[in-house]
C-alpha positions as CSV (number, residue, x, y, z in Angstrom):
1,M,-104.9,158.6,51.7
2,T,-102.5,157.4,49.1
3,S,-103.4,154.0,47.6
4,P,-100.8,151.1,47.9
5,D,-100.6,151.1,44.0
6,A,-99.8,154.8,43.9
7,L,-97.3,154.4,46.7
8,C,-95.7,151.5,44.8
9,D,-95.5,153.6,41.6
10,R,-93.9,156.4,43.5
11,A,-91.4,154.0,45.1
12,V,-90.4,152.5,41.7
13,Q,-89.9,155.9,40.3
14,L,-87.7,157.0,43.2
15,H,-85.8,153.7,42.8
16,K,-85.1,154.4,39.1
17,Q,-83.9,157.9,40.1
18,G,-81.4,156.4,42.5
19,D,-83.1,157.4,45.8
20,L,-82.6,154.0,47.4
21,A,-83.4,155.2,51.0
22,E,-86.8,156.6,50.2
23,A,-87.7,153.8,47.8
24,E,-86.8,151.3,50.4
25,R,-88.9,153.1,53.1
26,L,-92.0,153.0,50.8
27,Y,-91.6,149.4,49.8
28,L,-91.4,148.4,53.5
29,Q,-94.4,150.6,54.3
30,I,-96.4,148.8,51.5
31,L,-95.3,145.3,52.7
32,E,-96.3,146.1,56.3
33,T,-99.9,146.6,55.1
34,D,-99.9,143.7,52.6
35,P,-97.0,141.2,52.7
36,S,-98.3,139.4,49.6
37,R,-97.7,142.1,47.1
38,F,-95.2,141.0,44.5
39,V,-93.8,144.3,43.1
40,P,-92.6,145.9,46.4
41,R,-91.1,142.6,47.6
42,H,-89.3,142.0,44.3
43,M,-88.1,145.6,44.2
44,L,-87.0,145.7,47.8
45,G,-84.8,142.8,46.8
46,A,-83.3,144.8,44.0
47,V,-82.6,147.6,46.5
48,R,-80.9,145.2,48.9
49,F,-78.8,144.0,46.0
50,Q,-77.7,147.5,45.1
51,Q,-76.9,148.0,48.8
52,G,-74.6,145.0,48.7
53,R,-76.9,143.0,51.1
54,H,-76.9,140.0,48.9
55,D,-78.3,137.2,51.2
56,E,-81.2,139.5,52.0
57,A,-81.8,140.2,48.4
58,L,-81.8,136.6,47.6
59,S,-84.4,135.8,50.2
60,L,-86.6,138.7,49.1
61,I,-86.5,137.8,45.4
62,E,-87.1,134.1,46.1
63,A,-90.2,135.2,48.2
64,A,-91.4,137.3,45.2
65,L,-90.9,134.4,42.9
66,A,-93.1,132.3,45.2
67,I,-95.8,134.8,44.6
68,Q,-95.3,135.2,40.9
69,P,-93.0,132.4,39.5
70,Q,-93.4,133.5,35.8
71,S,-92.0,136.9,36.3
72,A,-89.1,137.2,33.8
73,E,-87.9,140.4,35.5
74,A,-87.7,138.7,38.9
75,L,-85.9,135.7,37.5
76,S,-83.4,137.9,35.8
77,N,-82.7,139.8,39.0
78,Y,-82.5,136.5,40.8
79,G,-79.8,135.5,38.3
80,A,-77.8,138.6,39.1
81,V,-77.8,137.9,42.8
82,L,-76.8,134.3,42.2
83,I,-73.7,135.4,40.2
84,V,-72.5,137.5,43.0
85,L,-73.0,134.6,45.4
86,D,-70.9,132.5,43.0
87,R,-73.9,130.1,42.3
88,L,-73.1,130.3,38.6
89,D,-75.0,127.2,37.4
90,D,-78.1,128.3,39.3
91,A,-77.8,131.8,37.8
92,L,-77.6,130.4,34.3
93,A,-80.7,128.3,35.0
94,A,-82.6,131.4,36.3
95,Y,-81.7,133.4,33.1
96,D,-82.7,130.5,30.8
97,K,-86.0,130.3,32.6
98,A,-86.6,134.1,32.2
99,L,-85.7,133.8,28.5
100,A,-88.1,130.9,28.1
101,I,-90.8,133.2,29.3
102,R,-89.6,136.3,27.3
103,P,-87.1,135.3,24.6
104,A,-86.4,138.9,23.5
105,F,-85.3,140.1,27.0
106,A,-82.1,142.0,26.6
107,D,-81.3,142.3,30.3
108,A,-81.6,138.6,30.8
109,L,-79.4,137.9,27.8
110,N,-76.8,140.3,29.2
111,G,-77.0,138.6,32.6
112,R,-76.7,135.2,31.0
113,G,-73.6,136.4,29.3
114,A,-72.2,137.4,32.7
115,A,-72.9,134.0,34.1
116,L,-71.3,132.3,31.1
117,T,-68.2,134.6,31.4
118,D,-67.7,133.6,35.1
119,L,-68.1,130.0,33.9
120,N,-65.2,130.6,31.4
121,R,-67.6,129.8,28.5
122,F,-66.5,132.8,26.6
123,E,-67.8,132.1,23.1
124,E,-71.2,131.3,24.5
125,A,-71.0,134.5,26.5
126,L,-70.2,136.6,23.4
127,A,-73.2,135.0,21.6
128,S,-75.5,136.0,24.4
129,Y,-74.2,139.6,24.4
130,D,-74.6,139.7,20.7
131,K,-78.3,138.7,21.0
132,A,-78.8,141.3,23.7
133,L,-77.3,143.9,21.4
134,A,-79.4,142.8,18.4
135,I,-82.5,143.5,20.5
136,T,-81.1,146.8,22.1
137,P,-78.2,148.1,20.0
138,G,-77.6,151.0,22.4
139,F,-77.2,148.7,25.4
140,A,-74.0,150.1,27.0
141,L,-73.6,147.5,29.7
142,A,-73.8,144.7,27.2
143,L,-71.3,146.5,25.0
144,S,-68.8,146.8,28.0
145,N,-69.4,143.3,29.1
146,R,-68.8,142.0,25.6
147,A,-65.7,144.0,25.4
148,R,-64.3,142.6,28.6
149,V,-64.7,139.0,27.3
150,L,-62.8,140.1,24.1
151,Q,-60.1,141.5,26.4
152,Y,-59.8,138.1,28.2
153,L,-59.5,136.4,24.8
154,G,-56.7,138.8,23.7
155,R,-58.8,140.5,21.1
156,L,-57.6,143.8,22.3
157,E,-58.5,146.2,19.5
158,E,-62.0,144.8,19.4
159,A,-62.2,145.2,23.1
160,R,-61.1,148.8,23.1
161,T,-63.6,149.6,20.4
162,G,-66.3,148.1,22.5
163,Y,-65.3,150.1,25.6
164,R,-65.3,153.3,23.6
165,Q,-68.7,152.5,22.2
166,A,-70.1,151.9,25.7
167,L,-68.6,155.1,27.0
168,A,-70.0,157.2,24.1
169,L,-73.4,156.0,25.2
170,D,-72.9,156.4,29.0
171,P,-69.7,158.3,29.9
172,G,-70.6,157.9,33.6
173,M,-69.8,154.1,33.6
174,A,-67.0,154.2,36.1
175,N,-66.1,150.4,35.8
176,V,-65.9,150.8,32.0
177,W,-63.4,153.6,32.3
178,L,-61.3,151.4,34.6
179,D,-61.4,148.5,32.1
180,Y,-60.6,150.7,29.2
181,A,-57.6,152.3,31.1
182,D,-56.3,148.8,31.8
183,S,-56.6,147.8,28.1
184,V,-54.5,150.6,26.7
185,E,-51.1,152.2,27.3
186,A,-52.3,155.9,27.1
187,F,-55.4,157.8,26.0
188,P,-54.8,161.6,26.5
189,E,-57.7,162.4,24.1
190,L,-60.2,161.0,26.6
191,L,-58.6,162.2,29.8
192,E,-60.7,165.4,30.1
193,Q,-63.9,163.3,29.7
194,M,-62.9,160.8,32.3
195,Q,-62.0,163.6,34.7
196,A,-65.5,165.1,34.1
197,A,-66.9,161.6,35.0
198,R,-64.9,161.6,38.2
199,E,-66.2,165.1,39.2
200,S,-69.8,164.1,38.6
201,A,-69.6,160.7,40.3
202,R,-72.3,160.2,42.9
203,N,-71.0,157.4,45.2
204,D,-67.7,156.3,46.5
205,T,-67.5,153.1,44.4
206,D,-67.7,155.1,41.2
207,K,-65.2,157.6,42.5
208,L,-62.6,155.1,43.4
209,Q,-63.0,153.2,40.2
210,L,-62.4,156.4,38.3
211,D,-59.5,157.4,40.5
212,F,-57.8,154.1,39.7
213,A,-58.4,154.7,36.0
214,L,-57.0,158.2,36.2
215,A,-54.0,157.0,38.1
216,K,-53.2,154.5,35.4
217,A,-53.8,157.1,32.7
218,H,-51.6,159.8,34.3
219,G,-48.9,157.2,34.9
220,D,-48.9,156.3,31.3
221,L,-48.4,159.9,30.5
222,K,-45.5,160.1,33.1
223,D,-47.3,162.6,35.3
224,F,-46.5,160.5,38.4
225,R,-47.5,163.1,41.0
226,R,-51.0,163.3,39.7
227,S,-51.0,159.6,39.2
228,F,-50.2,159.0,42.8
229,A,-52.7,161.5,44.1
230,H,-55.4,159.5,42.3
231,L,-54.0,156.3,43.7
232,A,-54.0,157.7,47.2
233,S,-57.6,158.8,46.8
234,A,-58.8,155.6,45.3
235,N,-57.2,153.4,48.0
236,A,-58.4,155.6,50.8
237,L,-62.0,155.4,49.5
238,K,-61.8,151.6,49.0
239,R,-60.2,151.1,52.4
240,A,-63.1,152.7,54.0
241,L,-65.5,150.2,52.4
242,V,-63.7,147.0,53.3
243,P,-63.7,145.0,56.5
244,Y,-60.0,144.3,56.8
245,D,-59.1,143.0,60.3
246,E,-55.4,143.2,60.5
247,P,-54.9,141.6,63.9
248,A,-57.1,138.6,62.8
249,T,-55.1,138.2,59.6
250,M,-51.8,138.3,61.5
251,A,-53.1,135.8,64.0
252,F,-54.0,133.5,61.1
253,F,-50.4,133.7,59.9
254,D,-49.2,132.9,63.4
255,R,-51.4,129.9,63.9
256,I,-50.4,128.3,60.5
257,Q,-46.7,128.6,61.5
258,A,-47.3,127.3,65.0
259,R,-49.5,124.4,64.1
260,I,-47.8,123.2,60.9
261,T,-44.2,122.8,61.9
262,A,-41.4,120.8,60.3
263,D,-42.0,118.0,62.8
264,V,-45.8,117.9,62.0
265,L,-45.0,117.7,58.2
266,R,-42.5,114.9,58.7
267,E,-44.9,113.0,61.0
268,K,-47.8,113.3,58.6
269,Q,-45.8,112.6,55.5
270,A,-44.7,109.3,57.1
271,L,-48.3,108.2,57.2
272,G,-48.3,107.8,53.4
273,G,-51.6,109.5,52.8
274,G,-52.6,112.0,50.1
275,A,-54.0,111.7,46.5
276,P,-51.1,110.5,44.2
277,S,-52.1,112.6,41.1
278,S,-49.2,114.7,39.6
279,A,-51.6,116.8,37.6
280,P,-51.7,120.0,39.7
281,I,-49.1,122.7,39.4
282,F,-49.6,125.3,42.1
283,I,-48.3,128.8,41.4
284,L,-48.5,130.9,44.6
285,G,-47.2,134.0,46.2
286,M,-48.2,137.6,46.5
287,M,-50.4,139.2,44.0
288,R,-48.5,141.0,41.2
289,S,-45.4,139.0,41.8
290,G,-45.2,137.4,38.3
291,S,-47.5,134.5,38.8
292,T,-49.4,135.2,35.6
293,L,-46.2,135.2,33.6
294,V,-45.1,131.9,35.1
295,E,-48.6,130.4,34.4
296,Q,-48.4,131.7,30.8
297,I,-45.0,130.1,30.2
298,L,-46.3,126.8,31.5
299,A,-49.6,127.0,29.7
300,S,-47.7,127.4,26.4
301,H,-46.5,123.9,26.9
302,P,-48.8,121.4,25.1
303,A,-49.1,119.2,28.2
304,V,-50.3,122.0,30.5
305,H,-53.7,123.5,30.8
306,G,-53.6,126.9,32.4
307,A,-56.7,127.1,34.7
308,G,-56.0,130.5,36.2
309,E,-56.9,131.4,39.8
310,L,-59.1,128.6,41.2
311,P,-60.9,128.8,44.5
312,A,-60.9,125.0,44.6
313,L,-58.3,124.5,47.4
314,S,-59.5,127.3,49.7
315,D,-63.1,125.9,49.2
316,V,-62.0,122.4,50.2
317,V,-59.8,123.6,53.2
318,N,-62.5,125.9,54.5
319,A,-65.1,123.1,54.4
320,A,-62.9,120.7,56.2
321,R,-63.1,120.2,60.0
322,G,-61.3,118.2,62.6
323,P,-63.1,115.7,64.9
324,G,-63.8,118.5,67.4
325,G,-64.9,121.0,64.7
326,E,-61.4,122.5,64.3
327,A,-60.9,124.6,61.3
328,Y,-57.6,125.1,59.3
329,P,-54.8,125.1,60.5
330,D,-55.8,123.5,63.7
331,F,-57.2,120.3,62.1
332,V,-53.9,119.4,60.4
333,A,-52.4,117.9,63.5
334,G,-55.3,115.5,63.8
335,L,-55.3,114.3,60.1
336,D,-54.5,110.7,59.4
337,A,-53.6,109.1,56.0
338,Q,-57.3,108.8,55.1
339,G,-58.0,112.4,55.9
340,L,-55.1,113.6,53.8
341,T,-56.3,111.5,50.9
342,Q,-59.8,112.9,51.2
343,I,-58.6,116.5,51.1
344,G,-56.4,115.7,48.0
345,E,-59.2,113.9,46.2
346,A,-61.8,116.6,47.1
347,Y,-59.5,119.2,45.4
348,L,-58.8,117.0,42.3
349,A,-62.6,116.5,41.8
350,K,-62.9,120.3,41.3
351,L,-60.3,120.4,38.5
352,P,-61.1,120.3,34.8
353,A,-61.2,116.7,33.7
354,G,-58.9,115.0,31.1
355,E,-55.9,117.3,31.5
356,R,-52.4,115.9,32.0
357,H,-51.2,119.0,34.0
358,I,-53.2,121.8,35.4
359,T,-52.0,125.1,36.8
360,D,-53.7,126.7,39.7
361,K,-52.4,130.2,40.3
362,M,-54.5,131.3,43.2
363,P,-51.9,133.5,44.9
364,T,-53.2,132.9,48.5
365,N,-52.7,129.2,48.2
366,F,-49.4,130.1,49.9
367,F,-51.4,129.7,53.2
368,F,-51.7,126.1,52.4
369,A,-48.2,125.1,51.1
370,G,-47.6,122.6,53.8
371,L,-51.1,121.0,53.4
372,I,-50.6,120.8,49.6
373,H,-47.3,118.8,50.2
374,L,-49.2,116.3,52.4
375,A,-52.5,116.0,50.6
376,L,-51.1,116.2,47.1
377,P,-47.6,114.8,47.4
378,N,-46.8,114.7,43.7
379,A,-48.2,118.2,42.9
380,R,-45.7,120.8,42.1
381,I,-45.4,124.0,44.1
382,I,-43.9,127.2,42.4
383,H,-43.5,130.3,44.6
384,T,-43.2,133.5,42.5
385,V,-41.2,136.4,44.0
386,R,-40.7,140.0,42.9
387,D,-39.0,143.0,44.4
388,P,-41.1,143.7,47.6
389,V,-41.6,147.5,46.8
390,D,-42.5,146.7,43.2
391,T,-44.9,144.1,44.3
392,C,-46.6,146.2,46.8
393,V,-46.9,149.3,44.7
394,S,-48.3,147.2,41.9
395,C,-50.9,145.9,44.3
396,F,-51.6,149.4,45.5
397,S,-52.3,150.4,41.9
398,K,-55.0,147.8,41.3
399,L,-58.6,147.5,42.3
400,F,-58.9,143.7,42.9
401,T,-62.2,141.8,42.3
402,A,-61.4,139.3,45.1
403,E,-61.1,140.0,48.8
404,Q,-57.5,141.4,48.8
405,Y,-58.4,143.7,51.7
406,H,-54.8,144.3,52.8
407,T,-53.7,146.1,49.7
408,Y,-55.5,149.5,50.2
409,D,-53.2,151.1,52.7
410,L,-49.4,151.3,52.2
411,A,-48.5,150.6,55.9
412,E,-50.9,147.7,56.2
413,L,-49.7,146.3,52.9
414,G,-46.1,146.5,54.0
415,R,-46.9,144.7,57.2
416,Y,-48.8,142.0,55.4
417,Y,-45.9,141.5,52.9
418,R,-43.4,141.2,55.8
419,R,-45.5,138.6,57.5
420,Y,-46.0,136.7,54.2
421,Q,-42.2,136.6,53.7
422,Q,-41.9,135.1,57.2
423,L,-44.4,132.3,56.4
424,M,-42.7,131.5,53.1
425,A,-39.4,131.3,54.8
426,H,-41.1,128.9,57.3
427,W,-42.3,126.7,54.4
428,Q,-39.0,126.6,52.7
429,S,-37.3,125.5,55.9
430,A,-40.1,123.0,56.9
431,L,-40.7,121.4,53.5
432,P,-38.3,118.8,52.1
433,P,-35.4,120.3,50.1
434,G,-36.5,121.0,46.5
435,R,-40.1,120.5,47.3
436,M,-41.1,124.1,46.3
437,L,-39.4,126.0,43.5
438,E,-38.9,129.7,43.9
439,V,-39.0,131.8,40.7
440,R,-38.0,135.5,40.8
441,Y,-39.6,137.8,38.4
442,E,-36.4,139.8,37.8
443,D,-34.6,136.5,36.9
444,V,-37.3,135.6,34.3
445,V,-36.9,139.1,32.7
446,A,-33.1,138.8,32.6
447,D,-33.0,135.2,31.4
448,L,-36.3,134.0,30.0
449,E,-35.0,130.9,28.4
450,G,-32.9,129.8,31.4
451,Q,-35.7,130.3,33.8
452,A,-38.4,128.8,31.5
453,R,-36.3,125.7,31.2
454,R,-35.8,125.5,34.9
455,I,-39.6,125.8,35.5
456,I,-40.4,123.2,32.9
457,A,-37.8,120.7,34.2
458,Y,-39.1,121.1,37.7
459,C,-42.5,120.2,36.5
460,G,-41.1,117.0,35.0
461,L,-41.9,118.0,31.4
462,E,-39.9,117.8,28.2
463,W,-38.7,121.2,27.0
464,D,-40.9,122.9,24.3
465,A,-39.7,126.0,22.6
466,R,-43.3,127.4,22.5
467,C,-42.8,128.3,26.2
468,L,-40.6,131.2,25.1
469,S,-43.4,132.7,22.9
470,F,-45.8,132.8,25.9
471,H,-47.1,136.1,24.7
472,A,-48.4,134.5,21.5
473,T,-50.3,131.7,23.3
474,D,-54.0,131.8,22.5
475,R,-55.8,131.3,25.9
476,P,-58.1,133.4,27.9
477,V,-56.4,135.4,30.7
478,R,-58.6,137.1,33.3
479,T,-56.1,138.4,35.9
480,A,-54.8,142.0,36.4
481,S,-51.8,141.1,34.2
482,M,-53.9,140.1,31.2
483,L,-52.4,142.9,29.0
484,Q,-48.8,142.4,30.1
485,V,-48.6,138.6,29.4
486,R,-49.7,139.3,25.8
487,Q,-46.5,141.3,25.2
488,P,-42.9,140.1,25.1
489,L,-40.8,140.7,28.2
490,Y,-39.2,144.2,28.6
491,Q,-36.6,145.6,30.9
492,S,-38.8,148.6,31.9
493,A,-41.0,146.2,33.9
494,L,-38.2,146.2,36.6
495,R,-38.2,148.8,39.4
496,R,-41.4,150.4,38.2
497,A,-42.2,151.6,41.7
498,H,-39.3,154.0,41.8
499,V,-41.3,156.7,40.0
500,Y,-43.4,157.0,43.3
501,D,-40.4,156.9,45.7
502,E,-41.2,160.2,47.4
503,F,-44.6,158.9,48.5
504,L,-43.6,155.5,49.7
505,A,-42.2,156.1,53.2
506,P,-45.1,154.4,55.0
507,L,-44.6,151.3,52.8
508,R,-40.8,151.2,53.2
509,D,-41.1,151.7,57.0
510,A,-43.5,148.9,57.3
511,L,-41.4,146.5,55.1
512,A,-38.4,147.3,57.3
513,G,-40.3,146.5,60.5
């Protein structure tokens, strides 16, 4: 009979080889016999993490740490799970504890850099990656993570060098190919190597990341048929992995429009509630509609801090409940002045302190435009708009890190866009005249100064010519448009989707209704 120690060694070996199913079976077999064993419980948590079962992974690793609290490896893995669960301060604490136990632990230093990156503490993140690389110079993951931070900071040549170094060490890193493709305009010399990585990819996540990268690369080289073939493959693979519930999404739109009418807005506004701060500037609309460009223009003004895509408002709204436990939008009808003020103040408490004006460009805040008006009556609301086909095709060409599940099928994307348009028309009609400024991407490209002055004036700011040199503004940018906003505007940005026209019938039909 095989001993538990030998079984555990075998399970760990299979785990390292990527056989998660058999490793999982053996870990569970060992734990049935002896639940107090540290290694199988810890490693089963690692398997669950790789399977995307993050809450289970957290519980298993916490149980392992109860058995062996001084395990630097378990603390490091704990930090990785906490990052995915957006518990960033807890993740940082876990990594710091691991490093107190083992200071020269490159994996923990790399994970600590990831936590600091998500906390927007970029210089500290770079220092952590540098320490990891000093210990393990050939650490491909740390090299690629470091390159991504450099890309956020606009240090593009350094970032590209880092990506290439990582890929030279491990050409199978699908996510690094995608990051590299997004950082350059064309790289034909590496196309064959990337195609080989796609052909040898072992799971759908790697395949779809490489398909998105190949679509970008072939598009840069004007091979649009091959580019779209990879886009179609990438999106089909991603769509099979996401839990998009289209009927529930459409019902959510319907409830917002039915519950927050013009009459409700007038009635609630008359109560006089809401937090009076004029600091927030909301930039909302569809993804890929020019919101990053508008934020970069505003953030180039000395009185404006560009905070990027903040989850703050959705966090506050999702946590709020009416007296009967009603969620948004159903609780809005029952809000009194105090309730509106509480929502506004709860949002403000999540913003960076000490800033005169702060942009929040979370696109899906368009769901909350009416509530923003009531809870933050002096906040500015800017709605960015771009040609519908260009917007949708640009969405279809990107692998989003957040839950943009409606973007991976052209027909679903078109129906979502049409319903979003209806909601925005509702807000424009229901809100007081002039309450929300609409900015068209095409108008900004055609007349940058005129539109920039219009945006700055709407926000109640004095004009500053630095807003015209938005591409030179030294601030981190983390969105899918991070490369574009570091360049001057150019006319070729308009009607970019027409190169795929022959493939877009499902999208056009859905947009037409």
